[in-house]
C-alpha positions as a printed Julia matrix, in Angstrom:
466×3 Matrix{Float64}:
 123.3    88.85   62.28
 125.17   89.84   65.42
 123.26   93.15   65.65
 119.97   91.3    65.24
 120.96   88.92   68.04
 121.77   91.84   70.29
 118.41   93.5    69.55
 116.51   90.3    70.33
 118.52   89.84   73.51
 117.74   93.43   74.49
 114.01   92.96   73.89
 113.95   89.76   75.96
 115.9    91.49   78.71
 113.43   94.4    78.76
 110.52   91.98   78.98
 112.09   90.08   81.84
 112.82   93.38   83.57
 109.18   94.48   83.18
 107.97   91.1    84.46
 110.27   91.38   87.46
 108.99   94.85   88.23
 105.39   93.65   87.98
 106.09   90.79   90.4
 107.95   93.08   92.78
 105.1    95.6    92.67
 102.54   92.87   93.33
 104.55   91.6    96.32
 104.91   95.09   97.79
 101.26   95.91   97.15
 100.24   92.67   98.87
 102.27   93.6   101.93
 100.82   97.13  101.98
  97.3    95.79  101.48
  97.69   93.32  104.34
  98.75   96.16  106.61
  95.85   98.31  105.39
  93.38   95.51  106.1
  94.78   95.03  109.6
  94.7    98.78  110.26
  91.17   99.12  108.9
  89.84   96.19  110.92
  91.49   97.4   114.11
  90.33  100.99  113.63
  86.83   99.88  112.6
  86.41   97.63  115.63
  87.48  100.46  117.93
  85.8   103.39  116.16
  82.41  101.72  115.73
  82.31  101.12  119.46
  83.2   104.72  120.28
  81.29  106.58  117.54
  77.63  106.23  116.57
  76.46  105.13  113.07
  75.12  108.66  112.47
  78.65  110.06  112.72
  79.83  107.76  109.95
  76.87  108.84  107.82
  77.71  112.54  108.19
  81.41  111.87  107.59
  80.52  110.0   104.39
  78.87  113.2   103.11
  81.96  115.23  104.06
  84.22  112.86  102.15
  81.82  112.87   99.2
  82.17  116.62   98.76
  85.96  116.72   99.12
  86.34  113.81   96.69
  84.14  115.51   94.1
  86.04  118.79   94.39
  89.41  117.09   94.11
  88.35  115.11   91.04
  86.74  118.11   89.32
  90.02  120.03   89.72
  92.36  117.12   89.01
  95.09  118.33   86.65
  96.6   114.86   86.65
 100.04  115.9    87.87
 100.88  112.27   88.63
  99.8   111.1    85.16
 101.7   113.96   83.51
 104.9   113.03   85.31
 104.45  109.32   84.57
 103.81  109.8    80.84
 105.82  112.91   79.92
 108.16  112.24   77.03
 111.9   112.53   77.58
 113.71  113.46   80.75
 112.02  115.32   83.61
 113.74  118.59   84.41
 113.61  120.31   87.78
 111.69  123.27   86.37
 108.82  121.08   85.22
 108.55  119.43   88.65
 108.46  122.87   90.3
 105.69  123.95   87.91
 103.71  120.83   88.87
 104.24  121.66   92.55
 103.0   125.22   92.0
  99.91  123.91   90.19
  99.19  121.56   93.12
  99.31  124.43   95.62
  97.0   126.67   93.56
  94.54  123.79   93.19
  94.55  123.17   96.97
  93.78  126.82   97.71
  90.92  126.79   95.2
  89.39  123.65   96.74
  89.59  125.14  100.23
  87.67  128.28   99.21
  85.01  126.2    97.43
  84.62  124.13  100.62
  83.97  127.37  102.53
  81.27  128.36  100.02
  79.69  124.89  100.22
  79.64  125.12  104.01
  77.74  128.41  103.85
  75.34  126.94  101.27
  74.54  123.87  103.36
  74.13  125.98  106.49
  71.64  128.16  104.6
  69.81  125.01  103.36
  69.55  123.71  106.91
  68.21  127.06  108.1
  65.48  126.98  105.42
  64.66  123.29  106.14
  65.76  122.27  102.65
  67.09  118.91  103.86
  65.22  116.14  105.73
  66.01  116.52  109.42
  66.89  112.82  109.86
  69.29  112.77  106.89
  73.04  113.35  107.07
  72.57  116.68  105.28
  70.44  117.93  108.16
  73.17  117.41  110.78
  74.31  120.71  112.31
  78.0   119.67  112.33
  78.12  119.1   108.56
  78.85  122.65  107.32
  81.83  123.26  109.61
  83.19  119.77  108.93
  83.11  120.42  105.16
  84.91  123.74  105.64
  87.59  122.06  107.77
  88.16  119.14  105.39
  89.17  121.66  102.72
  92.39  122.03  104.69
  93.39  118.56  103.48
  93.76  119.92   99.95
  95.8   122.94  101.01
  98.18  120.79  103.06
  98.41  118.08  100.39
  99.24  120.62   97.7
 102.67  121.17   99.27
 103.72  117.51   98.83
 106.82  117.02   96.7
 106.14  115.52   93.23
 109.42  113.6    93.57
 107.31  110.62   94.71
 105.79  110.4    91.23
 109.28  110.32   89.7
 109.99  107.2    91.77
 106.76  105.65   90.44
 107.73  106.59   86.88
 110.98  104.68   87.35
 109.09  101.8    89.02
 110.97  102.2    92.31
 108.07  101.01   94.41
 109.85  100.03   97.59
 110.12  103.59   98.83
 106.53  104.33   97.84
 105.27  101.3    99.79
 107.23  102.21  102.91
 105.86  105.76  102.79
 102.32  104.41  102.48
 102.78  102.11  105.48
 104.23  104.83  107.72
 101.39  107.2   106.85
  98.84  104.43  107.46
 100.15  103.53  110.92
 100.5   107.12  112.11
  97.06  108.12  110.81
  95.35  105.09  112.37
  96.9   105.67  115.78
  96.09  109.39  115.8
  92.49  108.9   114.59
  91.8   106.3   117.3
  93.35  108.55  119.95
  91.23  111.48  118.76
  88.1   109.3   118.84
  88.72  108.36  122.48
  89.25  112.03  123.32
  86.56  113.78  121.22
  83.94  111.05  120.55
  82.47  112.97  117.62
  83.01  113.57  113.89
  86.02  115.8   114.53
  88.12  112.75  115.32
  87.66  111.59  111.69
  88.13  115.07  110.2
  91.29  115.8   112.17
  92.58  112.31  111.38
  92.39  113.13  107.67
  94.18  116.44  108.21
  96.93  114.56  110.05
  97.21  112.07  107.17
  97.75  114.92  104.69
 100.41  116.43  106.93
 102.32  113.14  107.23
 102.2   112.61  103.46
 103.72  116.05  102.85
 106.51  115.57  105.39
 107.38  112.1   104.11
 107.37  113.26  100.47
 110.46  115.34  101.3
 112.08  112.99  103.79
 111.81  109.77  101.77
 112.03  110.89   98.12
 115.07  112.62   96.69
 114.26  115.48   94.36
 114.93  119.11   93.53
 114.28  121.86   96.06
 110.71  123.03   95.59
 109.86  126.67   94.99
 107.1   128.47   93.12
 107.6   128.45   89.36
 105.59  130.27   86.68
 107.08  128.76   83.53
 104.57  129.47   80.74
 105.56  126.48   78.61
 105.18  124.07   81.53
 101.8   125.46   82.52
 100.61  125.28   78.93
 101.53  121.58   78.85
  99.87  120.96   82.22
  96.67  122.7    81.1
  96.69  121.18   77.6
  96.9   117.61   78.89
  95.23  118.32   82.2
  91.97  119.49   80.6
  91.38  115.95   79.33
  92.28  114.51   82.7
  89.93  116.96   84.45
  87.08  115.84   82.21
  87.79  112.19   82.84
  88.29  112.72   86.59
  85.09  114.78   86.84
  83.12  111.97   85.24
  84.81  109.49   87.59
  83.69  111.63   90.54
  80.14  111.8    89.2
  80.15  108.0    88.93
  81.93  107.15   92.17
  79.96  109.51   94.37
  76.51  108.99   92.83
  75.53  106.41   95.44
  76.73  108.49   98.38
  75.01  111.62   97.07
  71.65  109.9    96.45
  71.7   107.71   99.56
  72.66  110.72  101.67
  69.24  112.16  100.86
  67.24  108.92  100.67
  68.54  107.24  103.84
  68.55  108.24  107.47
  71.95  109.21  108.86
  72.32  105.86  110.65
  71.4   103.78  107.55
  73.78  105.84  105.48
  76.43  105.09  108.08
  75.75  101.37  107.62
  76.15  101.76  103.85
  79.39  103.71  104.25
  80.84  100.9   106.39
  79.63   98.2   103.97
  81.31  100.0   101.08
  84.54  100.21  103.05
  84.6    96.43  103.56
  83.77   95.54   99.96
  86.2    98.15   98.7
  89.04   96.36  100.52
  89.29   93.88   97.64
  89.02   96.57   95.0
  91.39   98.81   96.94
  94.07   96.11   96.87
  93.69   95.49   93.15
  93.58   99.2    92.39
  96.69   99.73   94.5
  98.63   97.39   92.2
  97.04   98.66   89.0
  97.22  102.35   89.86
 100.84  101.98   90.89
 101.99  100.6    87.57
  99.06   99.93   85.23
  99.74  102.9    82.97
 103.44  102.04   82.73
 102.64   98.38   82.0
 100.24   99.15   79.15
 102.67  101.66   77.7
 105.31   98.92   77.62
 102.9    96.29   76.28
 101.96   98.43   73.31
 105.53   99.02   72.2
 105.54   95.7    70.29
 102.67   96.91   68.12
 101.24   93.41   67.63
  97.66   92.91   68.98
  98.26   89.19   69.55
 101.31   89.92   71.69
  99.48   92.57   73.67
  96.52   90.24   74.18
  98.67   87.41   75.51
 100.65   89.59   77.9
  97.56   91.56   78.91
  95.71   88.44   80.1
  98.82   87.25   81.87
  98.83   90.59   83.72
  95.12   90.19   84.54
  95.3    86.76   86.19
  95.84   88.22   89.66
  93.01   90.75   89.25
  90.45   88.29   87.9
  91.37   85.59   90.38
  91.12   87.74   93.51
  88.01   89.63   92.41
  86.09   86.41   91.64
  87.26   84.65   94.8
  86.67   87.76   96.96
  83.15   88.26   95.6
  82.16   84.68   96.38
  83.72   84.72   99.85
  82.01   87.97  100.88
  78.61   86.76   99.69
  78.65   83.87  102.18
  80.92   85.12  104.96
  79.52   88.68  105.33
  77.03   87.97  108.18
  79.72   86.22  110.23
  82.26   88.94  109.47
  79.9    91.69  110.63
  79.08   89.7   113.77
  82.8    89.35  114.56
  83.79   92.96  113.94
  80.77   95.02  115.02
  78.22   95.07  117.78
  74.51   94.42  117.29
  73.79   98.0   116.14
  75.54   97.27  112.83
  73.77   94.01  111.88
  72.21   95.61  108.75
  75.68   96.07  107.25
  75.88   92.35  106.31
  73.07   92.37  103.74
  74.53   95.45  102.05
  77.94   93.77  101.81
  76.45   90.69  100.14
  74.8    92.77   97.43
  77.74   95.1    96.81
  80.16   92.16   96.58
  78.52   91.06   93.3
  80.1    94.07   91.6
  83.63   92.8    92.23
  83.35   90.36   89.32
  83.43   93.31   86.88
  86.79   94.69   88.02
  88.98   92.68   85.62
  87.49   93.76   82.27
  87.68   97.4    83.33
  91.49   97.27   83.37
  91.44   97.52   79.57
  90.64  101.22   79.92
  94.32  101.75   80.7
  95.23  100.62   77.18
  93.35  103.63   75.79
  94.9   105.87   78.41
  98.4   104.73   77.41
  97.56  105.68   73.81
  96.05  109.01   74.98
  92.74  108.1    73.31
  90.74  110.41   75.54
  87.64  110.33   73.35
  87.1   106.62   73.98
  87.76  107.03   77.7
  85.31  109.92   77.94
  82.63  107.95   76.09
  83.03  105.0    78.44
  82.8   107.27   81.47
  79.65  108.92   80.11
  78.0   105.52   79.65
  78.88  104.51   83.2
  77.73  107.84   84.65
  74.39  107.65   82.86
  73.87  104.05   83.98
  74.49  104.65   87.68
  72.56  107.93   87.94
  69.52  106.82   85.94
  69.5   103.49   87.75
  69.66  105.07   91.21
  66.97  107.66   90.46
  64.61  105.0    89.05
  65.29  102.59   91.94
  64.88  105.17   94.74
  62.23  107.55   93.44
  60.61  105.31   90.83
  60.29  102.05   92.75
  61.06  103.32   96.25
  63.47  100.44   96.77
  66.82  100.85   98.51
  67.6    97.19   97.78
  67.19   97.78   94.03
  69.46  100.81   94.35
  72.12   98.65   96.0
  72.03   96.28   93.02
  72.38   99.28   90.71
  75.55  100.27   92.57
  76.89   96.72   92.33
  76.12   96.14   88.63
  76.24   99.58   87.02
  79.5    98.69   85.22
  77.75   96.13   82.96
  76.93   98.46   80.0
  80.42   99.98   80.09
  82.0    96.51   80.28
  80.03   95.29   77.26
  81.14   98.29   75.19
  84.73   97.98   76.4
  84.88   94.3    75.44
  83.41   95.01   71.99
  85.93   97.77   71.4
  88.81   95.64   72.64
  87.73   92.71   70.48
  87.72   95.01   67.47
  91.28   96.05   68.3
  92.33   92.41   68.63
  93.06   92.79   72.33
  90.18   90.76   73.81
  89.52   87.03   73.92
  86.06   86.11   75.21
  87.34   82.72   76.36
  89.95   84.42   78.53
  87.27   86.7    79.96
  85.36   83.79   81.51
  88.2    81.4    82.35
  88.36   82.29   86.06
  84.6    82.46   86.77
  84.81   79.05   88.57
  86.68   80.86   91.35
  83.4    82.59   92.27
  81.75   79.41   93.67
  85.11   78.37   95.13
  85.23   81.64   97.07
  81.62   81.17   98.17
  82.44   77.66   99.43
  85.47   78.92  101.35
  83.42   81.76  102.86
  80.71   79.3   103.91
  83.31   77.0   105.43
  84.85   79.88  107.39
  81.41   80.84  108.7
  80.72   77.28  109.82
  84.12   77.02  111.46
  83.56   80.26  113.38
  80.1    79.09  114.48
  81.61   75.85  115.78
  84.33   77.72  117.7
  82.0    80.36  119.11
């Protein structure tokens, strides 16, 4: 009886510890997010007055290519370190570091090849002259952005060990320092250069700061190249699934930027890039919390083995995500025109309508968190299937909207709502597992009109003041 009491006490203590770590992570993520919002607003106000919309359109294409390359080569070093069974030895961390460096070199050389290919396409008039792909600075900018991957590859994986142990304070401080330094340098470069190179060099500076801070702020073994066959076999064996999932994520995430880069003029594409940045602030905050500890949380939740227990604790975890996404969607739908008027000059007025449409998609963030339950169980088949459904939805939808109906507005709604088929399948699967309650899925929908009312009230208050 005494042993049973001790076991129950230990379980309750573990649960309280996990809850405390979740609350601490949420508090830290909120602080980091607030700083990111302030930095983004300040930099946006300044940069949009120094740089033209066309520059943002071309830079969006640059970031599209580097994101796709990084995702298609993603070995999932972070995920491997977070989920590896047993203790982490120094040799394994050095093998991960070596893999990162090799990946960075590969990405850089592919960027060079892409730059030559785009330059050739421009010379043969393959791209519309008014599109971002027709800009003469694009090839060299893509080649230069490849340096981000080379620099970033030298970052110490000790940071991921801190995340594995849920020591998020150090991670948050590192993020804030990098954010402040990058913002200041990018703005300074924009005043000096007044072209796309301010944004490119700002990203190179960010990678450099992250590498330096990974050694200064996180204690770990001395890094050196390691060629341990057993470690590389594990990295490749598990990484191949992560590469497939990450590649599909890239295909999904960048579909809009790839298609709109061709279908829109450089200035309109710049408007879209800015609108996505604003809407993504809400999702960025929620993802910052979830990405920081979502995998660890679901791994802990599933240790009990009881679907009813997982379901109860899962929806408790989701309250913050559902509440903010519903409220944020409603607020942006009504406050977007005023927000754009406050932040930007008259050249950027078209951004408001794009924000209002894209904000609708925020309501689908919450149900998507259930994917992490399958990730924690290493059920890669289900994850791959869900990603394929989402990829097919967004690509087919965009192609039909742009080249079938010739409607950019319809394409914007596709971007906002393309998660619906995946969400339906995910909820059906989760209900079959006993993880999903349909009543809990809709319980916070009333926050959508509440957010809209608050956004409308803020707009009216600003109009009265101005």
